[in-house]
All heavy atoms as an XYZ file, in Angstrom:
782
protein
N     -23.140     46.389    112.584
C     -23.505     46.700    113.941
C     -24.839     47.425    113.928
O     -25.020     48.400    113.225
C     -22.414     47.562    114.560
C     -22.837     48.232    115.823
S     -21.669     49.456    116.464
C     -21.784     50.722    115.247
N     -25.783     46.956    114.724
C     -27.096     47.576    114.831
C     -27.095     48.529    116.017
O     -26.744     48.158    117.129
C     -28.168     46.511    115.003
C     -29.565     47.069    115.090
C     -30.574     45.942    115.051
C     -31.979     46.377    115.337
N     -32.508     47.444    114.581
N     -27.508     49.757    115.794
C     -27.569     50.759    116.841
C     -28.767     50.502    117.743
O     -29.806     50.018    117.309
C     -27.680     52.155    116.218
O     -27.858     53.121    117.232
N     -28.632     50.860    118.987
C     -29.725     50.764    119.940
C     -30.818     51.779    119.603
O     -31.984     51.565    119.871
C     -29.194     51.008    121.356
C     -30.164     50.927    122.506
C     -30.698     49.504    122.652
C     -29.487     51.360    123.796
N     -30.443     52.886    118.986
C     -31.370     53.965    118.664
C     -31.628     54.021    117.167
O     -30.707     53.939    116.381
C     -30.811     55.311    119.123
C     -30.557     55.358    120.601
C     -29.283     55.165    121.099
C     -31.585     55.579    121.493
C     -29.032     55.206    122.461
C     -31.361     55.617    122.858
C     -30.075     55.426    123.343
N     -32.882     54.197    116.795
C     -33.200     54.325    115.376
C     -33.114     55.778    114.925
O     -32.960     56.058    113.752
C     -34.600     53.767    115.084
O     -35.573     54.458    115.849
N     -33.226     56.713    115.867
C     -33.170     58.139    115.536
C     -31.725     58.626    115.521
O     -30.846     58.025    116.146
C     -33.973     58.934    116.559
N     -31.501     59.713    114.825
C     -30.199     60.371    114.806
C     -30.025     61.094    116.137
O     -30.794     62.003    116.463
C     -30.138     61.357    113.641
C     -28.815     62.093    113.543
O     -27.935     61.892    114.415
O     -28.655     62.875    112.595
N     -29.031     60.703    116.930
C     -28.825     61.307    118.241
C     -28.227     62.706    118.163
O     -28.113     63.382    119.176
C     -27.928     60.416    119.094
C     -28.473     59.032    119.403
C     -27.488     58.262    120.273
C     -29.831     59.104    120.068
N     -27.881     63.139    116.977
C     -27.306     64.470    116.809
C     -28.320     65.527    116.417
O     -27.982     66.700    116.309
N     -29.562     65.137    116.207
C     -30.595     66.066    115.744
C     -31.889     65.860    116.528
O     -32.149     64.778    117.045
C     -30.883     65.842    114.255
C     -29.679     65.997    113.338
C     -29.142     67.403    113.303
O     -29.926     68.354    113.484
O     -27.925     67.565    113.117
N     -32.702     66.890    116.585
C     -34.046     66.776    117.142
C     -34.125     66.913    118.650
O     -33.177     67.314    119.323
N     -35.312     66.562    119.191
C     -35.601     66.735    120.607
C     -34.673     65.907    121.497
O     -34.231     66.372    122.552
C     -37.063     66.383    120.891
N     -34.372     64.673    121.088
C     -33.484     63.835    121.890
C     -32.092     64.453    121.948
O     -31.472     64.499    123.017
C     -33.419     62.416    121.337
C     -32.513     61.443    122.085
C     -32.895     61.336    123.562
C     -32.545     60.072    121.430
N     -31.605     64.959    120.840
C     -30.294     65.612    120.817
C     -30.290     66.839    121.721
O     -29.317     67.083    122.445
C     -29.912     65.992    119.392
N     -31.381     67.594    121.702
C     -31.488     68.765    122.578
C     -31.406     68.348    124.039
O     -30.709     68.971    124.844
C     -32.792     69.521    122.328
C     -32.831     70.193    120.964
O     -31.756     70.400    120.358
O     -33.956     70.506    120.509
N     -32.120     67.290    124.416
C     -32.102     66.809    125.802
C     -30.719     66.299    126.178
O     -30.236     66.560    127.285
C     -33.146     65.704    125.982
C     -33.174     65.104    127.365
C     -33.503     66.092    128.449
N     -34.875     66.492    128.346
C     -35.433     67.470    129.051
N     -34.712     68.128    129.926
N     -36.686     67.786    128.893
N     -30.067     65.597    125.278
C     -28.718     65.113    125.562
C     -27.758     66.276    125.783
O     -26.920     66.244    126.694
C     -28.225     64.208    124.427
C     -28.915     62.852    124.311
C     -28.482     62.152    123.029
C     -28.643     61.989    125.527
N     -27.878     67.333    124.973
C     -27.022     68.509    125.138
C     -27.265     69.185    126.486
O     -26.337     69.702    127.106
C     -27.222     69.488    123.991
C     -26.441     69.114    122.737
C     -26.454     70.224    121.691
N     -27.703     70.303    120.970
C     -28.062     69.516    119.957
N     -27.239     68.560    119.565
N     -29.206     69.656    119.351
N     -28.507     69.175    126.953
C     -28.828     69.777    128.253
C     -28.151     69.020    129.395
O     -27.947     69.576    130.472
C     -30.339     69.791    128.477
C     -31.083     70.742    127.581
C     -32.596     70.543    127.660
O     -33.096     69.722    128.410
N     -33.316     71.320    126.851
N     -27.843     67.760    129.186
C     -27.247     66.922    130.222
C     -25.774     66.613    129.963
O     -25.223     65.680    130.553
C     -28.049     65.614    130.347
C     -29.401     65.874    130.957
O     -29.512     66.043    132.157
N     -30.430     65.946    130.137
N     -25.153     67.385    129.102
C     -23.764     67.157    128.728
C     -22.810     67.504    129.869
O     -22.903     68.579    130.458
C     -23.431     68.014    127.491
C     -22.051     67.880    126.909
C     -21.841     66.471    126.357
C     -21.861     68.896    125.809
N     -21.926     66.602    130.178
C     -20.876     66.869    131.169
C     -19.772     67.635    130.459
O     -18.941     67.061    129.774
C     -20.345     65.552    131.727
N     -19.791     68.954    130.589
C     -18.886     69.773    129.796
C     -17.710     70.337    130.572
O     -16.897     71.051    130.017
C     -19.664     70.916    129.142
O     -20.296     71.712    130.128
N     -17.616     70.029    131.862
C     -16.486     70.512    132.641
C     -16.655     71.964    133.040
O     -17.758     72.477    132.976
N     -15.623     72.624    133.444
C     -14.249     72.114    133.398
C     -14.008     71.037    134.450
O     -14.590     71.069    135.526
C     -13.406     73.353    133.676
C     -14.285     74.251    134.465
C     -15.682     73.981    133.991
N     -13.150     70.094    134.098
C     -12.810     68.992    134.974
C     -11.514     69.344    135.693
O     -10.553     69.756    135.064
C     -12.660     67.698    134.174
C     -13.858     67.406    133.297
C     -13.745     67.433    131.916
C     -15.093     67.136    133.855
C     -14.852     67.178    131.110
C     -16.196     66.885    133.061
C     -16.081     66.906    131.678
N     -11.499     69.177    136.995
C     -10.336     69.554    137.794
C      -9.138     68.637    137.571
O      -8.013     69.088    137.519
C     -10.701     69.565    139.278
C     -11.747     70.601    139.622
C     -11.271     72.023    139.367
O     -10.090     72.334    139.498
N     -12.189     72.891    138.972
N      -9.384     67.348    137.451
C      -8.291     66.396    137.328
C      -8.144     65.865    135.925
O      -8.781     66.325    134.976
N      -7.299     64.880    135.812
C      -7.099     64.197    134.535
C      -8.311     63.318    134.258
O      -8.914     62.771    135.177
C      -5.835     63.348    134.587
C      -4.581     64.167    134.804
C      -3.378     63.281    134.995
C      -2.147     64.139    135.273
N      -0.970     63.322    135.550
N      -8.662     63.182    132.991
C      -9.846     62.413    132.598
C      -9.441     61.366    131.560
O      -8.823     61.705    130.550
C     -10.942     63.330    132.020
C     -12.135     62.521    131.555
C     -11.364     64.378    133.037
N      -9.803     60.123    131.822
C      -9.586     59.016    130.883
C     -10.952     58.646    130.327
O     -11.855     58.305    131.089
C      -8.985     57.825    131.640
C      -8.636     56.627    130.789
C      -7.330     56.234    130.636
C      -9.618     55.873    130.175
C      -6.995     55.111    129.879
C      -9.307     54.755    129.414
C      -7.990     54.379    129.270
N     -11.122     58.726    129.019
C     -12.362     58.330    128.359
C     -12.036     57.160    127.442
O     -11.111     57.238    126.639
C     -12.983     59.482    127.551
C     -13.386     60.615    128.485
C     -14.179     58.981    126.735
C     -13.951     61.830    127.781
N     -12.804     56.085    127.590
C     -12.617     54.888    126.772
C     -13.900     54.597    126.015
O     -14.996     54.797    126.540
C     -12.249     53.709    127.648
N     -13.778     54.125    124.786
C     -14.947     53.859    123.954
C     -14.649     52.717    123.007
O     -13.606     52.702    122.357
C     -15.275     55.111    123.145
C     -16.366     54.953    122.139
C     -17.742     55.166    122.733
O     -17.878     55.795    123.756
N     -18.753     54.650    122.077
N     -15.573     51.774    122.940
C     -15.485     50.726    121.936
C     -15.979     51.263    120.599
O     -16.985     51.969    120.547
N     -15.300     50.939    119.525
C     -15.714     51.469    118.217
C     -16.998     50.830    117.714
O     -17.640     51.374    116.815
C     -14.608     51.283    117.166
O     -14.335     49.887    117.021
C     -13.345     52.047    117.544
N     -17.396     49.691    118.293
C     -18.644     49.024    117.892
C     -19.750     49.238    118.936
O     -20.712     48.478    118.989
C     -18.399     47.530    117.686
N     -19.622     50.292    119.729
C     -20.613     50.590    120.772
C     -21.972     50.827    120.128
O     -22.107     51.670    119.242
C     -20.170     51.829    121.551
C     -20.946     52.045    122.829
O     -22.189     51.934    122.799
O     -20.313     52.350    123.852
N     -22.969     50.060    120.569
C     -24.304     50.175    120.004
C     -25.179     51.139    120.802
O     -26.309     51.418    120.415
C     -24.977     48.799    119.918
C     -25.242     48.131    121.262
C     -24.009     47.542    121.925
O     -23.237     46.824    121.271
O     -23.826     47.814    123.115
N     -24.681     51.668    121.902
C     -25.440     52.613    122.734
C     -25.008     54.039    122.453
O     -25.835     54.921    122.244
C     -25.277     52.279    124.239
C     -26.022     53.282    125.104
C     -25.756     50.853    124.522
N     -23.704     54.278    122.457
C     -23.156     55.606    122.210
C     -22.319     55.531    120.936
O     -21.234     54.937    120.940
C     -22.287     56.086    123.382
C     -23.115     56.108    124.658
C     -21.686     57.455    123.086
C     -22.312     56.263    125.913
N     -22.809     56.084    119.853
C     -22.036     56.017    118.606
C     -20.641     56.630    118.785
O     -20.491     57.679    119.414
C     -22.878     56.829    117.623
C     -24.272     56.776    118.180
C     -24.084     56.772    119.673
N     -19.653     55.970    118.235
C     -18.273     56.444    118.354
C     -18.133     57.862    117.802
O     -17.354     58.659    118.327
C     -17.278     55.453    117.690
C     -15.823     55.826    118.009
C     -17.489     55.362    116.201
C     -15.430     55.658    119.449
N     -18.923     58.211    116.800
C     -18.847     59.566    116.244
C     -19.236     60.619    117.284
O     -18.632     61.698    117.335
C     -19.736     59.691    115.013
O     -21.093     59.422    115.346
N     -20.218     60.314    118.121
C     -20.606     61.258    119.175
C     -19.513     61.395    120.220
O     -19.226     62.495    120.691
C     -21.911     60.824    119.841
C     -23.185     60.986    119.029
C     -24.396     60.541    119.851
C     -23.367     62.416    118.572
N     -18.899     60.283    120.584
C     -17.822     60.342    121.576
C     -16.629     61.103    121.029
O     -16.022     61.906    121.740
C     -17.408     58.932    121.985
C     -16.499     58.902    123.194
C     -17.232     59.264    124.458
O     -17.489     60.439    124.718
N     -17.579     58.271    125.238
N     -16.303     60.855    119.772
C     -15.184     61.591    119.155
C     -15.472     63.083    119.133
O     -14.573     63.897    119.401
C     -14.945     61.080    117.735
C     -14.315     59.710    117.680
C     -14.244     59.188    116.273
N     -13.643     57.865    116.209
C     -13.865     57.001    115.242
N     -14.672     57.312    114.224
N     -13.286     55.814    115.260
N     -16.697     63.451    118.819
C     -17.082     64.874    118.786
C     -16.995     65.475    120.189
O     -16.501     66.584    120.366
C     -18.487     65.036    118.225
C     -18.862     66.496    118.014
C     -20.215     66.710    117.379
N     -20.675     65.597    116.576
C     -21.954     65.295    116.386
N     -22.903     66.023    116.919
N     -22.301     64.273    115.640
N     -17.482     64.735    121.200
C     -17.409     65.211    122.579
C     -15.961     65.463    122.979
O     -15.625     66.517    123.523
C     -18.059     64.202    123.532
C     -17.860     64.541    124.978
C     -18.629     65.522    125.578
C     -16.902     63.885    125.734
C     -18.440     65.857    126.912
C     -16.711     64.205    127.068
C     -17.480     65.187    127.660
N     -15.093     64.493    122.706
C     -13.689     64.628    123.072
C     -13.054     65.802    122.322
O     -12.335     66.614    122.922
C     -12.924     63.307    122.819
C     -11.413     63.504    122.929
C     -13.401     62.232    123.783
N     -13.333     65.931    121.045
C     -12.778     67.043    120.264
C     -13.247     68.385    120.819
O     -12.452     69.327    120.930
C     -13.161     66.908    118.791
N     -14.518     68.468    121.190
C     -15.056     69.712    121.752
C     -14.399     70.039    123.086
O     -14.059     71.189    123.359
C     -16.568     69.621    121.932
C     -17.332     69.654    120.626
O     -16.728     69.962    119.576
O     -18.549     69.352    120.657
N     -14.226     69.038    123.928
C     -13.594     69.256    125.238
C     -12.132     69.645    125.059
O     -11.623     70.517    125.753
C     -13.690     68.010    126.122
C     -15.086     67.616    126.555
C     -15.799     68.655    127.448
N     -16.431     69.674    126.636
C     -16.362     70.994    126.807
N     -15.702     71.500    127.802
N     -16.946     71.834    126.004
N     -11.456     69.004    124.111
C     -10.065     69.357    123.830
C      -9.974     70.799    123.330
O      -9.111     71.561    123.775
C      -9.462     68.395    122.812
S      -9.118     66.740    123.463
N     -10.875     71.177    122.434
C     -10.877     72.538    121.893
C     -11.149     73.565    122.991
O     -10.695     74.712    122.902
C     -11.919     72.664    120.781
N     -11.871     73.149    124.037
C     -12.173     74.041    125.157
C     -11.028     74.084    126.174
O     -11.128     74.747    127.201
C     -13.463     73.597    125.841
N      -9.948     73.341    125.876
C      -8.780     73.367    126.747
C      -8.776     72.325    127.850
O      -7.921     72.364    128.735
N      -9.713     71.382    127.798
C      -9.745     70.322    128.798
C      -8.626     69.317    128.541
O      -8.209     69.122    127.406
C     -11.084     69.583    128.749
C     -12.251     70.461    129.078
C     -12.281     70.848    130.542
O     -12.286     69.997    131.415
N     -12.287     72.133    130.806
N      -8.166     68.686    129.607
C      -7.151     67.640    129.493
C      -7.873     66.300    129.453
O      -8.369     65.828    130.471
C      -6.187     67.708    130.670
C      -5.410     69.015    130.687
C      -4.507     69.118    131.886
N      -5.268     68.854    133.105
C      -4.738     68.546    134.273
N      -3.444     68.442    134.404
N      -5.480     68.332    135.339
N      -7.938     65.703    128.277
C      -8.650     64.448    128.064
C      -7.677     63.412    127.503
O      -6.965     63.685    126.529
C      -9.818     64.617    127.062
C     -10.784     65.710    127.499
C     -10.527     63.289    126.812
C     -11.626     65.396    128.704
N      -7.673     62.230    128.110
C      -6.934     61.113    127.552
C      -7.973     60.146    127.003
O      -8.771     59.586    127.758
C      -6.062     60.435    128.617
C      -5.194     59.350    128.035
C      -4.094     59.677    127.248
C      -5.489     58.016    128.232
C      -3.304     58.688    126.686
C      -4.702     57.019    127.680
C      -3.616     57.364    126.903
O      -2.841     56.384    126.341
N      -8.008     59.985    125.691
C      -9.051     59.224    125.006
C      -8.462     58.007    124.327
O      -7.482     58.117    123.600
C      -9.733     60.118    123.974
C     -10.818     59.458    123.179
C     -11.838     58.753    123.796
C     -10.846     59.567    121.801
C     -12.853     58.159    123.060
C     -11.851     58.990    121.050
C     -12.856     58.279    121.690
N      -9.073     56.840    124.592
C      -8.658     55.596    123.944
C      -9.855     54.944    123.290
O     -10.936     54.863    123.880
C      -8.103     54.605    124.983
C      -6.774     54.943    125.608
C      -5.573     54.690    124.723
N      -5.507     53.382    124.131
C      -4.853     52.346    124.632
N      -4.191     52.460    125.768
N      -4.842     51.190    124.007
N      -9.657     54.482    122.073
C     -10.677     53.711    121.364
C     -10.257     52.246    121.371
O      -9.069     51.936    121.260
C     -10.810     54.188    119.923
C     -11.378     55.575    119.807
C     -11.575     56.007    118.366
O     -11.511     55.153    117.454
O     -11.784     57.210    118.146
N     -11.263     51.379    121.490
C     -11.015     49.940    121.498
C     -11.744     49.328    120.302
O     -12.963     49.152    120.331
C     -11.455     49.334    122.836
C     -10.556     49.823    123.951
C     -10.812     51.019    124.603
C      -9.410     49.121    124.288
C      -9.964     51.496    125.588
C      -8.552     49.587    125.277
C      -8.833     50.771    125.915
O      -7.982     51.248    126.881
N     -11.008     49.047    119.220
C     -11.607     48.551    117.978
C     -12.443     47.287    118.192
O     -12.016     46.348    118.868
C     -10.400     48.263    117.087
C      -9.321     49.171    117.608
C      -9.545     49.211    119.096
N     -13.647     47.320    117.627
C     -14.533     46.170    117.636
C     -15.257     45.924    118.945
O     -16.099     45.038    119.022
N     -14.964     46.683    119.975
C     -15.605     46.478    121.277
C     -16.948     47.201    121.328
O     -17.072     48.332    120.885
C     -14.726     46.984    122.417
C     -13.448     46.214    122.572
C     -13.701     44.896    123.235
N     -12.479     44.084    123.251
C     -12.414     42.925    123.830
N     -13.448     42.421    124.450
N     -11.297     42.238    123.786
N     -17.941     46.509    121.900
C     -19.280     47.074    122.067
C     -19.352     47.823    123.395
O     -18.367     47.915    124.133
C     -20.338     45.954    122.059
O     -20.075     45.101    123.190
C     -20.309     45.157    120.763
N     -20.555     48.322    123.709
C     -20.754     49.082    124.940
C     -20.336     48.266    126.162
O     -19.652     48.778    127.047
C     -22.225     49.507    125.049
C     -22.474     50.520    126.099
N     -22.117     51.841    125.956
C     -23.048     50.412    127.322
C     -22.466     52.510    127.041
N     -23.040     51.664    127.890
N     -20.762     47.026    126.242
C     -20.372     46.170    127.361
C     -19.120     45.344    127.044
O     -18.419     44.914    127.953
C     -21.526     45.242    127.752
C     -22.721     45.981    128.325
S     -22.333     47.028    129.751
C     -21.873     45.808    130.960
N     -18.841     45.173    125.771
C     -17.674     44.392    125.364
C     -16.363     45.008    125.785
O     -15.346     44.313    125.901
N     -16.377     46.306    126.041
C     -15.168     46.978    126.501
C     -14.739     46.452    127.875
O     -13.583     46.517    128.241
C     -15.372     48.502    126.491
C     -14.042     49.230    126.516
C     -16.282     48.947    127.611
C     -14.139     50.702    126.250
N     -15.715     45.870    128.604
C     -15.435     45.306    129.925
C     -15.372     43.784    129.929
O     -15.091     43.187    130.966
C     -16.514     45.757    130.922
C     -16.531     47.245    131.215
C     -17.771     47.611    132.011
C     -15.274     47.676    131.945
N     -15.637     43.170    128.804
C     -15.693     41.707    128.724
C     -14.307     41.088    128.907
O     -13.275     41.744    128.727
C     -16.274     41.287    127.374
N     -14.319     39.810    129.251
C     -13.063     39.072    129.403
C     -12.216     39.233    128.143
O     -12.726     39.172    127.031
C     -13.365     37.596    129.651
N     -10.955     39.461    128.334
C     -10.034     39.609    127.214
C      -9.889     41.027    126.703
O      -9.022     41.304    125.887
N     -10.725     41.942    127.180
C     -10.604     43.336    126.758
C      -9.382     43.964    127.421
O      -9.157     43.769    128.623
C     -11.850     44.131    127.153
O     -11.641     45.515    126.899
N      -8.617     44.757    126.679
C      -7.460     45.415    127.282
C      -7.824     46.623    128.139
O      -6.999     47.120    128.905
C      -6.624     45.841    126.070
C      -7.605     45.980    124.964
C      -8.677     44.952    125.233
N      -9.072     47.100    128.035
C      -9.456     48.318    128.740
C      -9.256     48.266    130.252
O      -8.657     49.189    130.817
C     -10.897     48.715    128.409
C     -11.448     49.757    129.332
C     -10.891     51.027    129.381
C     -12.512     49.478    130.175
C     -11.373     51.991    130.248
C     -13.015     50.432    131.038
C     -12.443     51.695    131.082
N      -9.749     47.237    130.971
C      -9.571     47.266    132.434
C      -8.107     47.416    132.860
O      -7.805     48.219    133.746
C     -10.172     45.933    132.892
C     -11.212     45.633    131.850
C     -10.577     46.086    130.559
N      -7.224     46.694    132.219
C      -5.797     46.806    132.571
C      -5.256     48.183    132.202
O      -4.455     48.763    132.953
C      -4.991     45.708    131.883
N      -5.698     48.717    131.059
C      -5.266     50.066    130.661
C      -5.717     51.099    131.687
O      -4.960     51.985    132.068
C      -5.838     50.437    129.288
C      -5.222     49.670    128.138
O      -4.207     48.960    128.336
O      -5.778     49.767    127.018
N      -6.971     50.975    132.132
C      -7.511     51.933    133.098
C      -6.792     51.836    134.445
O      -6.423     52.865    135.026
C      -9.013     51.711    133.287
C      -9.687     52.627    134.306
C      -9.539     54.092    133.909
C     -11.154     52.251    134.456
N      -6.570     50.621    134.919
C      -5.872     50.454    136.197
C      -4.446     51.019    136.094
O      -3.988     51.744    136.977
C      -5.867     48.976    136.639
C      -4.908     48.743    137.798
C      -7.278     48.537    137.016
N      -3.762     50.705    134.998
C      -2.406     51.216    134.808
C      -2.365     52.728    134.745
O      -1.526     53.374    135.387
N      -3.292     53.316    133.983
C      -3.348     54.775    133.861
C      -3.667     55.414    135.210
O      -3.081     56.436    135.575
C      -4.384     55.166    132.799
C      -4.448     56.631    132.538
C      -3.697     57.339    131.636
C      -5.298     57.588    133.167
N      -4.043     58.669    131.671
C      -5.023     58.841    132.611
C      -6.276     57.491    134.158
C      -5.676     60.007    133.003
C      -6.939     58.654    134.558
C      -6.633     59.888    133.977
N      -4.589     54.807    135.970
C      -4.975     55.352    137.274
C      -3.796     55.309    138.241
O      -3.543     56.281    138.966
C      -6.182     54.583    137.847
O      -7.268     54.692    136.916
C      -6.610     55.144    139.188
N      -3.071     54.216    138.237
C      -1.870     54.135    139.085
C      -0.874     55.236    138.718
O      -0.295     55.886    139.585
C      -1.210     52.768    138.947
C      -1.934     51.674    139.679
C      -1.183     50.363    139.595
N      -1.884     49.360    140.371
C      -1.990     48.100    140.020
N      -1.417     47.651    138.908
N      -2.653     47.253    140.782
N      -0.693     55.422    137.420
C       0.219     56.477    136.968
C      -0.314     57.858    137.350
O       0.456     58.752    137.714
C       0.424     56.385    135.464
C       1.209     55.174    135.037
C       1.256     55.021    133.516
O       0.565     55.716    132.781
N       2.070     54.090    133.052
N      -1.632     58.040    137.288
C      -2.222     59.334    137.659
C      -1.937     59.648    139.125
O      -1.555     60.775    139.465
C      -3.722     59.333    137.382
N      -2.114     58.652    139.996
C      -1.834     58.868    141.416
C      -0.341     59.098    141.666
O       0.024     59.818    142.598
C      -2.347     57.714    142.259
C      -3.817     57.790    142.523
C      -4.681     56.850    141.996
C      -4.367     58.819    143.287
C      -6.051     56.915    142.225
C      -5.734     58.903    143.532
C      -6.575     57.942    143.001
N       0.503     58.531    140.826
C       1.947     58.722    140.960
C       2.409     60.010    140.276
O       3.570     60.395    140.392
C       2.691     57.531    140.366
N       1.498     60.664    139.562
C       1.847     61.908    138.873
C       2.551     61.708    137.554
O       3.125     62.631    137.006
N       2.485     60.479    137.001
C       3.196     60.208    135.752
C       2.281     59.872    134.575
O       2.772     59.612    133.478
C       4.192     59.043    135.950
O       3.460     57.868    136.334
C       5.232     59.376    137.015
N       0.958     59.875    134.794
C       0.017     59.535    133.704
C      -0.008     60.644    132.671
O       0.097     61.824    132.995
C      -1.392     59.322    134.251
N      -0.141     60.242    131.431
C      -0.286     61.218    130.360
C      -1.609     61.951    130.581
O      -2.661     61.332    130.682
C      -0.280     60.506    129.003
C      -0.264     61.462    127.843
C      -0.017     60.723    126.546
C       0.080     61.731    125.411
N       0.315     61.077    124.139
N      -1.547     63.252    130.717
C      -2.726     64.053    131.047
C      -3.671     64.182    129.856
O      -4.878     64.304    130.035
C      -2.315     65.432    131.529
N      -3.130     64.163    128.651
C      -3.971     64.424    127.489
C      -3.340     63.869    126.232
O      -2.122     63.860    126.090
C      -4.171     65.928    127.333
O      -4.890     66.230    126.165
N      -4.187     63.416    125.328
C      -3.727     63.091    123.985
C      -4.570     63.844    122.961
O      -4.775     63.397    121.856
C      -3.691     61.582    123.721
C      -5.053     60.912    123.863
O      -6.040     61.534    124.246
N      -5.129     59.637    123.548
N      -5.054     65.032    123.400
C      -5.813     65.885    122.480
C      -4.942     66.251    121.284
O      -3.741     66.462    121.417
C      -6.242     67.174    123.186
S      -7.499     66.945    124.456
N      -5.589     66.308    120.124
C      -4.852     66.660    118.913
C      -5.059     68.111    118.589
O      -5.968     68.753    118.842
C      -5.331     65.793    117.752
C      -5.006     64.361    117.998
C      -5.414     63.497    116.814
N      -5.248     62.125    117.196
C      -6.246     61.263    117.300
N      -7.456     61.612    117.024
N      -6.019     60.036    117.666
């Protein structure tokens, strides 16, 4: 998989700018975060770190990874994500969605 970025997004000026724009909460409601493991825009390692940091801060995050899915592939035909999101959202409105799978 070829990354969209040649620079390390965890270091340097770009990393500093990304940190300045980080959505760090606190989030009032339940949050579903989905990520393809082959995402060429947002490295899965960054998303995992974000989720771990939010979980450590006490946020309620429900995180799902979709193996082999790219940034747009997570929405492509045949992806399980759209159905997962609709199902989770219905459960959230019914008060039965899993609020968090933080470890």
